C-alpha positions as a Markdown table, in Angstrom:
| # | Residue | x | y | z |
|---|---|---|---|---|
| 1 | Met | 104.3 | 108.4 | 51.6 |
| 2 | Met | 106.2 | 108.4 | 54.8 |
| 3 | Ile | 104.2 | 107.7 | 58.0 |
| 4 | Ser | 104.0 | 110.6 | 60.4 |
| 5 | His | 101.4 | 112.3 | 62.7 |
| 6 | Ser | 101.1 | 115.0 | 60.0 |
| 7 | Met | 101.0 | 112.8 | 56.9 |
| 8 | Ser | 98.1 | 113.3 | 54.5 |
| 9 | Leu | 95.0 | 111.1 | 55.2 |
| 10 | Asp | 94.6 | 110.3 | 51.5 |
| 11 | Pro | 96.9 | 107.3 | 51.3 |
| 12 | Ile | 95.4 | 105.9 | 54.5 |
| 13 | Leu | 91.9 | 106.3 | 53.1 |
| 14 | Glu | 93.0 | 104.5 | 49.9 |
| 15 | Arg | 94.4 | 101.6 | 51.8 |
| 16 | Leu | 91.4 | 101.4 | 54.2 |
| 17 | Gly | 89.0 | 101.7 | 51.3 |
| 18 | Arg | 87.8 | 105.2 | 50.6 |
| 19 | Glu | 84.1 | 104.4 | 50.3 |
| 20 | Gly | 84.0 | 102.4 | 53.6 |
| 21 | Ala | 86.3 | 104.5 | 55.8 |
| 22 | Ser | 85.5 | 107.8 | 57.6 |
| 23 | Leu | 87.9 | 110.7 | 58.3 |
| 24 | Leu | 87.7 | 109.7 | 62.0 |
| 25 | Glu | 88.9 | 106.2 | 61.1 |
| 26 | Ala | 91.7 | 107.6 | 58.9 |
| 27 | Glu | 92.9 | 110.0 | 61.6 |
| 28 | Ala | 92.9 | 107.3 | 64.3 |
| 29 | Met | 94.8 | 105.0 | 61.9 |
| 30 | Arg | 97.3 | 107.7 | 61.2 |
| 31 | Gly | 98.0 | 108.0 | 64.9 |
| 32 | Val | 98.3 | 104.3 | 65.4 |
| 33 | Leu | 100.6 | 103.9 | 62.4 |
| 34 | Ala | 102.8 | 106.9 | 63.5 |
| 35 | Glu | 103.1 | 105.5 | 67.0 |
| 36 | Arg | 104.8 | 102.3 | 65.6 |
| 37 | Phe | 106.0 | 103.1 | 62.1 |
| 38 | Asp | 107.0 | 106.8 | 62.2 |
| 39 | Gly | 109.3 | 107.7 | 59.3 |
| 40 | Gln | 108.7 | 104.4 | 57.4 |
| 41 | Pro | 107.0 | 104.3 | 54.0 |
| 42 | Leu | 103.3 | 103.4 | 54.3 |
| 43 | Asp | 103.7 | 100.7 | 51.7 |
| 44 | Ser | 106.3 | 99.0 | 53.9 |
| 45 | Val | 103.6 | 98.0 | 56.5 |
| 46 | Asn | 102.9 | 94.3 | 55.8 |
| 47 | Glu | 99.4 | 92.8 | 56.0 |
| 48 | Ala | 99.8 | 91.4 | 59.5 |
| 49 | Asp | 101.0 | 94.7 | 60.9 |
| 50 | Trp | 98.2 | 96.5 | 59.0 |
| 51 | Leu | 95.6 | 94.2 | 60.5 |
| 52 | Glu | 97.0 | 94.7 | 64.0 |
| 53 | Ala | 97.0 | 98.5 | 63.5 |
| 54 | Leu | 93.3 | 98.2 | 62.3 |
| 55 | Gly | 92.4 | 96.5 | 65.6 |
| 56 | Arg | 94.1 | 99.2 | 67.6 |
| 57 | Met | 92.5 | 101.9 | 65.4 |
| 58 | Glu | 89.0 | 100.4 | 66.2 |
| 59 | Ala | 89.8 | 100.5 | 69.9 |
| 60 | Val | 91.0 | 104.1 | 69.7 |
| 61 | Lys | 87.9 | 105.0 | 67.6 |
| 62 | Gln | 85.5 | 103.4 | 70.1 |
| 63 | Thr | 87.2 | 104.6 | 73.3 |
| 64 | Gly | 88.8 | 107.8 | 72.2 |
| 65 | Asn | 91.9 | 106.5 | 74.0 |
| 66 | Ala | 95.1 | 106.7 | 72.0 |
| 67 | Gly | 96.8 | 104.7 | 74.7 |
| 68 | Met | 94.9 | 101.5 | 74.0 |
| 69 | Lys | 97.2 | 98.6 | 73.3 |
């Protein structure tokens, strides 16, 4: 699955852990991933980059500010 602002949330939910992740988290993560990795395959995001994106997603989720860096 290629990363984009319009990609399905299903692959993101799978990688986040479907039982522990909400749609809000998946939507925030999709935005964070699309900002940095647009057009790249989701499975090409390495563990370090994924963890960094998770931190940014948490900031976006808590503040509602997609500009959080």
